[in-house]
N, C-alpha and C positions, 0 to 999 in steps of 0.2 A: 055374251060374256063367257069367259072360259075359266077353268081352274087348272091348277097344277096338282100332280100327285107325287109324293115322295114316300118311299117305303123302306122296308128292311130296318125299321126302327124298334126300339124297346120302349113300350109305353111308360115304364117306370122312370124314364129319363125326361119326361115331358110334363111334369107337374107344373101347374100355374098357381097364381095367387089364391085361387079358390081352394086349392089343396093344401097350401103351406102358408101359415099365418104371417111369417116374417117377409114374404115376398111383397114388393110394392104392387099397386094396381097395375095391371097389364103385364106384370112380370112373369118370367118362366125360369125354372131352376136351370143353372148353368150346365148341368149334366147333359142336357139336350145337344149341346155342341159336339159331344162325343159321337153321336149318331150320324151327323151330317157328312163327315168325311169328304170335304172338297179336295180336288186335285188341281194344283196349279191355279187356284183361285176360281175354279169352276165346279159347279154342282149339277149333277144330272137330275132331271125331273121329267115327268110325262104330262102332256097337256090334253085335257078333255073339255068338251063343251059342258056347260052347266046342266044340260039335259042328259048327259051321259049316264048310263045305267050303273047301278052298283056292281053288276056282273062285269062290266068292262073295267071298272076300277080294280076289282079283285083279280081279273085276268092280268092286268099290268103288274100288280104286286106279286102274283105268282110267277110271272115271267122273270122279274128281277130277282126274286128269291131263289129261283131254280138253280142258280149258280153257287148257292151257299152249300158248304159241305154238310152241315148239320142244322137245318132250319129249326129254329125255336119258335115260340110265339112271336109273331111279327105284327107290329103296329104300322099304320100309314096315316098320312094326313092328306086331306083335300083342301086347298086354299086358293084364294082368288088371284088370278093373273094381275088384276088391277092393283092389288096391294103390293105385288112385287114391282110393278111399274112405278108406283108411288115412291118406292125406295130408290128409284133410279138405278136399278140393277139391269145390266145388259142381258137380253134374252136372245139366244141364237138357235135357230132351227135348222142350221146347215148340216149337222151331224146326225145320222140315224142312230138309234139305240143299238145296243149289242146283245140283246136278249135273243133267245131262240124263237121268238114270235115276231114274224115279219110285220103283222098289223100293229103290234105294240111299238115296234121300232120306229115307225113313221110318226108316232106321237111324241118322240123324244125331243127334249129341249135342254140346252145348256144355259144355266144362269152363270154369267161370267163376270170377271173383274171384281171378285168378292174380296174385300178387305176383311180383317177381323171384325171391325165395327159393323160393316154391312152384313156379315154372316150372323152376328148377334141380333141385328135388327130383323133379318130374315127369319131366324129361329123364333123370335117372338111372334112374327106374323104366322108362321107355320103352326105354332103351338095354339093359336086361337082359331085355327081352321077346324074342319070336321075330322075327328079321330075315328079310325076304323081298326079292327084287329082280326087276325087269323090265329087260331090256336095252331100249334105245331102239327097236330094230327090233321086238322082241316086243310092246312097249307099243303101237306104231303098229298092228301087226297086230291086237291085241286091241281097240283102239278101233274100227278099221274093222269087225271082226266084230260088235261090240256094236251099231254103227249098222245093219249089214246085218240083224241079228236083231231090229231095232226095239226093243231094250231101252234104247239110248242115243240121244237126240235129236241129230241132226246139227247143229241150231241151237245146241247147247251145246258143240260142238267149235269150237275157235278157228278163225278165218278162215284163217290160215296153214296150219294142220294139215288143215282140210277141203280146201284147194286141193292140198296135197301128196299127200293120200290119194285124191284124185279123188272127193270126196264132194259136189261141187257148190257 
């Protein structure tokens, strides 16, 4: 069994019925839809095996976030591929990711043919996955370490962030 990772989220947009009394059972606040940002009915995610380490998951999130000009606290979710398949969402593995980490890029998947209704169902699935977070400081440290270890190309780190981190 495998899981998908979606990152660059704001945790405060992902409250569920456990957090807000007026949400129905299984519900998630609509604010989460602002975070997903599909393009042409397609949402980028990364696929890992269920045995994947937390370190790999954080490496994926750092590679994705490296393109942000001013990374803030970043949330991410790990959710089951089977749950996405149950929603009858098309999963395409033909396109590599566009991060600066070649190993992360091969884990990229596109969730395609997303209607507004399917996106809302997907958001509910994501919201009930496993939440993780990076503080802005920890994220910056991780990006710098990934560049230093030559796993993340500095050319894929935003100009502003490269300057801030002293990456040239």
